[in-house]
Backbone as CSV, one residue per row, in Angstrom:
resi,resn,N_x,N_y,N_z,CA_x,CA_y,CA_z,C_x,C_y,C_z
1,MET,-40.113,288.986,-101.846,-39.568,290.152,-101.046,-40.713,290.546,-100.378
2,VAL,-41.887,290.501,-100.902,-42.872,290.850,-99.777,-43.154,290.314,-98.626
3,ALA,-43.349,288.645,-98.737,-43.199,287.733,-97.388,-42.518,288.340,-96.546
4,ALA,-41.103,288.480,-96.888,-40.081,288.918,-95.978,-40.598,290.318,-95.308
5,LEU,-40.770,291.257,-95.561,-41.284,292.247,-95.246,-42.336,291.932,-94.529
6,GLU,-43.613,291.644,-94.864,-44.457,291.331,-93.981,-44.096,290.248,-92.693
7,ALA,-43.587,289.744,-93.149,-43.082,288.736,-91.480,-42.515,289.745,-90.550
8,LYS,-41.556,290.614,-91.047,-40.740,291.692,-90.609,-41.730,292.299,-89.766
9,THR,-42.952,292.990,-90.310,-43.618,293.817,-89.689,-44.814,292.793,-89.120
10,LYS,-44.993,291.790,-89.029,-46.147,291.118,-88.439,-47.700,291.238,-89.226
11,ALA,-47.761,291.688,-90.232,-48.865,292.233,-90.501,-48.817,292.146,-92.438
12,PRO,-49.789,291.871,-92.988,-49.920,291.984,-94.433,-50.162,293.368,-94.581
13,SER,-49.065,293.907,-96.115,-49.282,295.275,-96.462,-49.377,295.588,-97.725
14,ALA,-51.112,296.241,-97.887,-51.231,296.458,-99.245,-50.245,297.182,-100.095
15,PHE,-49.527,298.170,-99.469,-48.551,299.268,-99.534,-47.560,298.256,-100.225
16,TYR,-46.992,297.573,-99.511,-45.576,296.651,-100.064,-45.777,295.662,-101.366
17,ARG,-47.647,295.098,-101.360,-48.072,294.470,-102.345,-48.159,294.926,-103.961
18,VAL,-48.741,296.533,-103.447,-48.592,297.392,-104.561,-47.573,297.712,-105.073
19,MET,-46.372,298.015,-104.121,-45.037,298.389,-104.425,-44.463,297.437,-105.321
20,ALA,-44.637,296.421,-104.865,-44.061,294.888,-105.355,-44.042,294.734,-107.087
21,ASN,-45.051,295.998,-107.753,-45.161,295.819,-108.771,-43.740,296.402,-109.772
22,ARG,-42.822,296.918,-108.879,-41.952,297.405,-109.186,-40.621,297.068,-108.245
23,PRO,-40.078,295.918,-108.336,-39.532,294.732,-107.175,-37.900,295.573,-106.797
24,ASP,-37.448,296.116,-107.819,-36.110,297.125,-107.156,-36.727,298.329,-106.586
25,VAL,-37.586,298.887,-106.865,-38.288,299.794,-105.701,-38.275,299.283,-104.597
26,LEU,-39.447,298.500,-104.074,-39.690,297.509,-103.469,-38.302,297.190,-102.198
27,LYS,-37.217,296.482,-103.018,-36.129,296.093,-102.321,-35.210,297.468,-101.891
28,ASN,-35.396,298.970,-102.495,-34.506,299.535,-101.703,-35.416,300.716,-100.702
29,PHE,-36.765,300.817,-101.191,-37.888,301.292,-100.335,-37.467,301.242,-99.013
30,PRO,-37.564,300.072,-97.788,-37.450,300.068,-96.703,-35.968,300.619,-96.169
31,ALA,-35.243,300.303,-96.897,-33.624,301.340,-96.175,-34.048,302.562,-96.343
32,PHE,-34.557,303.091,-97.443,-34.327,304.724,-97.678,-35.830,305.165,-96.825
33,TYR,-36.570,304.830,-96.416,-37.770,305.531,-95.521,-36.754,305.056,-94.139
34,GLY,-36.572,303.966,-93.871,-35.965,303.874,-92.661,-34.758,305.063,-92.130
35,ALA,-34.108,305.182,-93.438,-32.842,306.524,-93.300,-33.800,307.591,-92.533
36,ILE,-34.708,307.583,-93.139,-35.254,309.057,-92.669,-36.324,309.255,-91.652
37,MET,-36.584,307.997,-91.494,-37.995,308.092,-90.232,-37.456,307.276,-89.025
38,GLY,-36.112,306.374,-89.077,-35.631,306.041,-88.290,-34.602,306.613,-87.392
39,PRO,-33.965,305.916,-86.606,-33.084,307.212,-85.554,-32.369,308.108,-86.352
40,GLY,-32.229,309.484,-85.878,-31.701,310.456,-86.509,-31.651,311.836,-85.294
41,PRO,-31.110,312.660,-85.916,-31.020,313.956,-85.088,-32.539,314.458,-84.535
42,THR,-33.691,314.472,-85.076,-35.087,314.765,-84.581,-35.490,313.844,-84.100
43,GLU,-35.923,314.071,-83.014,-37.238,313.121,-82.294,-38.112,312.659,-83.052
44,ARG,-38.526,311.010,-82.550,-39.386,310.420,-83.171,-40.869,311.125,-83.369
45,ARG,-41.000,311.730,-82.204,-42.417,312.480,-81.682,-42.155,313.473,-83.238
46,VAL,-41.767,314.069,-83.339,-41.661,315.321,-84.225,-41.669,314.687,-85.666
47,LYS,-40.905,313.710,-85.893,-41.022,313.368,-86.974,-42.345,312.674,-87.374
48,GLU,-43.017,312.074,-86.534,-44.265,311.305,-86.334,-45.675,312.389,-86.713
49,ALA,-45.418,313.401,-86.193,-46.492,314.550,-85.836,-46.170,315.325,-87.235
50,VAL,-45.002,315.436,-88.079,-44.803,316.273,-89.319,-45.495,314.938,-90.006
51,TYR,-45.186,314.091,-90.387,-45.807,312.574,-91.219,-47.412,312.496,-91.094
52,LEU,-47.788,312.806,-90.048,-49.386,312.848,-89.799,-50.126,314.252,-90.215
53,ALA,-49.360,315.213,-89.897,-49.665,316.545,-90.676,-49.865,316.307,-92.287
54,VAL,-48.757,315.890,-92.699,-48.833,316.074,-94.253,-49.881,314.895,-94.586
55,SER,-50.046,313.715,-93.814,-51.095,312.762,-94.135,-52.539,313.114,-94.080
56,PHE,-52.641,313.649,-93.136,-54.210,314.569,-92.821,-54.314,315.691,-93.939
57,ALA,-53.736,316.536,-94.156,-53.599,317.228,-95.289,-53.935,316.764,-96.529
58,ASN,-52.931,315.563,-96.823,-53.557,314.939,-97.905,-54.441,313.669,-98.513
59,LYS,-55.306,313.819,-97.256,-56.384,312.807,-96.842,-56.082,311.031,-97.135
60,CYS,-54.825,310.891,-96.957,-54.178,309.530,-96.908,-54.659,308.553,-96.097
61,ASN,-55.639,307.844,-96.105,-55.900,306.971,-95.134,-54.920,305.791,-94.713
62,PHE,-54.153,305.291,-95.918,-53.285,304.554,-95.452,-52.368,305.073,-94.404
63,CYS,-51.634,306.325,-95.051,-50.430,306.612,-94.062,-51.179,307.250,-92.765
64,THR,-52.546,307.969,-92.613,-52.693,308.240,-90.871,-53.118,307.086,-90.330
65,THR,-53.996,305.813,-90.580,-53.821,304.689,-90.052,-52.269,304.306,-89.592
66,ALA,-51.449,303.840,-90.712,-50.302,303.526,-90.093,-49.676,304.729,-89.181
67,HIS,-49.542,305.664,-89.165,-48.911,306.911,-88.813,-49.662,307.186,-86.940
68,ILE,-50.662,307.030,-86.906,-51.531,307.240,-85.953,-51.041,306.091,-84.738
69,ALA,-50.692,305.017,-85.320,-50.315,303.974,-84.003,-48.800,304.199,-84.168
70,GLY,-47.964,304.491,-84.974,-46.335,305.091,-84.770,-46.343,306.662,-83.855
71,ALA,-47.341,307.413,-84.216,-47.275,308.802,-83.091,-47.491,308.223,-81.955
72,LYS,-48.426,307.485,-81.404,-48.508,307.324,-80.411,-47.697,306.362,-79.622
73,ARG,-47.028,305.398,-80.309,-45.677,304.708,-79.788,-44.690,306.034,-79.666
74,ALA,-44.321,306.979,-80.148,-43.403,308.324,-80.109,-43.865,308.898,-78.960
75,GLY,-45.096,308.793,-78.610,-45.533,309.705,-77.095,-46.602,310.995,-77.762
76,LEU,-47.041,310.739,-78.744,-48.220,311.899,-78.715,-49.704,311.035,-78.364
77,SER,-50.062,312.002,-77.568,-51.880,311.464,-77.363,-52.815,311.497,-78.502
78,ASP,-54.079,310.922,-77.877,-54.920,310.872,-78.714,-55.488,312.314,-78.810
79,ALA,-55.255,313.617,-77.975,-55.704,314.596,-78.005,-54.970,315.516,-79.055
80,GLU,-53.579,314.909,-78.988,-52.676,315.952,-79.881,-52.560,315.454,-81.013
81,ILE,-52.944,314.017,-81.114,-53.220,313.481,-82.665,-54.582,314.217,-83.315
82,GLU,-55.545,314.174,-82.692,-56.680,314.994,-83.203,-56.263,316.644,-83.343
83,ALA,-55.538,316.851,-82.160,-55.463,318.671,-83.014,-54.480,318.688,-84.266
84,ILE,-53.619,317.574,-84.656,-52.979,317.819,-85.571,-53.916,317.918,-86.868
85,ARG,-54.945,316.775,-86.764,-55.677,316.799,-87.912,-56.529,317.883,-87.717
86,SER,-57.186,318.369,-86.920,-57.694,319.548,-86.866,-57.354,321.031,-87.261
87,GLU,-55.639,320.539,-87.136,-55.074,321.762,-87.534,-54.832,323.206,-86.423
88,SER,-55.199,322.570,-85.326,-55.295,323.385,-84.035,-53.699,323.408,-83.406
89,ASP,-53.308,322.386,-83.484,-51.897,321.838,-82.758,-52.141,322.382,-81.621
90,ALA,-53.183,322.183,-80.628,-53.134,322.340,-79.279,-52.240,320.929,-78.689
91,GLY,-51.901,321.350,-77.626,-51.008,320.625,-76.947,-49.598,320.449,-77.245
92,LEU,-49.060,320.593,-78.383,-47.796,320.745,-78.872,-46.709,321.721,-78.494
93,SER,-45.682,321.147,-78.244,-44.659,321.982,-77.815,-44.513,323.382,-79.278
94,ASP,-43.636,324.356,-78.891,-43.461,325.665,-79.861,-42.738,325.007,-81.357
95,GLY,-41.761,323.699,-80.929,-41.049,323.295,-82.033,-41.947,322.657,-82.832
96,GLU,-42.670,321.524,-82.253,-43.714,320.737,-82.772,-44.458,321.599,-83.868
97,ARG,-45.390,322.333,-82.874,-45.923,323.390,-84.047,-45.687,323.785,-85.155
98,ALA,-44.340,324.309,-85.127,-43.272,325.144,-86.354,-43.140,323.965,-87.688
99,ALA,-42.531,322.616,-86.707,-42.445,321.800,-87.461,-43.459,321.390,-88.427
100,VAL,-44.696,320.826,-87.859,-46.210,320.584,-88.405,-46.614,321.904,-89.021
101,ALA,-46.452,323.051,-89.078,-46.581,324.449,-89.926,-46.128,324.319,-91.174
102,TYR,-44.747,324.192,-91.207,-43.982,323.966,-92.202,-43.957,322.881,-92.956
103,ALA,-44.801,321.632,-92.405,-44.755,320.329,-93.078,-46.134,320.523,-94.069
104,ARG,-46.973,321.382,-93.408,-48.132,321.529,-94.025,-48.328,322.214,-95.558
105,ASN,-47.412,323.491,-94.725,-47.263,324.692,-95.972,-45.908,323.860,-97.251
106,LEU,-45.503,322.860,-96.473,-44.664,322.563,-97.989,-45.286,321.540,-98.744
107,THR,-46.452,320.975,-97.928,-47.464,319.859,-98.573,-48.227,320.747,-99.689
108,ARG,-48.706,321.786,-99.559,-49.868,322.893,-100.086,-48.968,323.598,-101.141
109,THR,-47.842,324.006,-100.833,-47.376,325.384,-101.667,-46.084,324.664,-102.461
110,ALA,-45.199,323.770,-101.944,-44.079,322.818,-102.594,-42.680,323.728,-102.255
111,THR,-43.201,324.862,-101.322,-42.182,325.793,-100.983,-42.582,325.985,-99.809
112,ALA,-41.893,326.591,-98.760,-42.216,326.783,-97.354,-40.993,327.204,-96.589
113,SER,-41.436,328.455,-95.966,-40.262,329.217,-95.220,-40.026,328.334,-94.250
114,ARG,-38.851,328.275,-93.966,-37.940,327.702,-92.946,-37.815,328.708,-91.603
115,ASP,-38.018,329.905,-91.243,-37.747,331.095,-90.947,-38.577,330.651,-89.248
116,GLY,-39.724,329.586,-89.276,-40.234,329.436,-87.706,-39.381,328.108,-87.160
117,LEU,-39.060,327.424,-87.894,-38.069,326.420,-87.419,-36.452,326.545,-86.743
118,GLU,-36.359,327.916,-87.511,-34.787,327.954,-87.309,-34.207,328.298,-85.646
119,GLY,-35.445,329.128,-84.943,-35.231,328.799,-83.646,-35.396,327.624,-82.612
120,HIS,-35.887,326.701,-83.387,-36.084,325.352,-82.394,-34.995,324.040,-82.742
121,PHE,-34.707,324.287,-84.308,-34.159,322.956,-84.655,-32.661,323.344,-85.265
122,THR,-31.524,322.669,-85.323,-30.420,322.589,-86.169,-30.762,322.401,-87.647
123,GLY,-30.359,322.739,-88.312,-29.657,322.421,-89.937,-29.893,321.311,-90.143
124,GLU,-29.082,320.417,-89.522,-29.640,318.944,-89.896,-31.079,318.822,-89.624
125,GLN,-31.318,319.201,-88.370,-32.840,318.688,-87.949,-33.920,319.421,-89.249
126,ILE,-33.520,320.481,-89.627,-34.659,320.998,-90.771,-34.530,319.916,-91.696
127,VAL,-33.469,319.475,-92.278,-33.308,318.932,-93.493,-33.880,317.258,-93.243
128,GLU,-33.817,316.849,-91.713,-34.677,315.600,-91.454,-35.910,316.102,-91.488
129,ILE,-36.849,316.991,-91.200,-38.089,317.559,-91.132,-38.528,317.741,-92.202
130,THR,-37.630,318.228,-93.203,-38.028,318.270,-94.925,-38.444,317.002,-95.702
131,LEU,-37.397,316.111,-95.092,-37.144,314.722,-95.748,-38.307,314.093,-95.065
132,ALA,-39.026,314.044,-94.103,-39.747,313.105,-93.301,-41.311,314.000,-94.180
133,ALA,-41.630,314.962,-94.104,-42.393,315.691,-95.000,-42.365,315.242,-96.367
134,ALA,-41.288,315.086,-97.362,-41.516,314.834,-98.502,-41.719,313.281,-98.434
135,MET,-41.008,312.389,-97.436,-41.513,311.415,-97.652,-42.783,310.911,-97.269
136,ALA,-43.596,311.716,-96.577,-44.905,311.616,-96.287,-45.508,311.922,-97.725
137,ASN,-45.055,312.845,-98.341,-45.853,313.213,-99.612,-45.948,312.402,-100.260
138,PHE,-44.554,311.561,-100.872,-44.523,310.785,-101.633,-45.522,309.339,-101.537
139,THR,-45.319,308.839,-100.278,-45.951,307.545,-99.946,-47.579,308.117,-100.039
140,ASN,-48.150,309.062,-99.323,-49.503,309.655,-99.793,-50.202,309.805,-101.152
141,ARG,-49.356,309.986,-101.791,-49.649,310.047,-103.276,-49.436,309.303,-104.088
142,PHE,-48.805,308.227,-103.370,-48.850,306.843,-104.110,-49.937,306.150,-103.603
143,ASN,-50.113,306.197,-102.397,-51.424,305.292,-102.062,-52.491,306.146,-102.059
144,ASN,-52.691,307.284,-102.306,-53.815,307.713,-103.344,-54.602,307.748,-104.282
145,ALA,-53.383,307.684,-105.358,-53.261,307.557,-106.847,-54.086,305.817,-106.976
146,LEU,-53.322,305.131,-106.393,-53.447,303.582,-106.632,-54.286,303.112,-105.645
147,ASP,-55.302,303.832,-104.962,-56.292,303.279,-103.881,-55.626,302.589,-103.235
148,VAL,-54.713,302.303,-102.308,-53.970,301.659,-101.682,-54.610,301.707,-100.469
149,GLN,-55.544,300.973,-99.442,-56.157,300.945,-98.127,-55.728,300.292,-97.125
150,PRO,-55.479,300.548,-96.158,-55.119,300.003,-95.018,-55.769,298.816,-94.715
């Protein structure tokens, strides 16, 4: 199972290797992750900004490394990524800033007001943004707790 996943990503993955201790979880994780972070109603750029904001807040080295590359592919610049890291959010659109702030609040408090999102996103997109933040928190905590490094 790990070999097939690593062949698909063309790189060894400490994350998959650790998760392989629970083969049924590893078997189902890629599809679940893809359903959240893959194509959907929310732009990939927004989802990657959310994932990075959560990963920086949680100080997850594995996820920040992986998602900086993904964020760049989604169109975020080095300056925008640094702004997310520093929490200035300079250069992001109003909607992106709202999504990133919501994700950080959700990460730090486990509850967050959606009021700032509602002027920028549909209900379906707000659910997807919440799922992206929740997925980031899951992978961050998994990687940090088990010291999974890039």
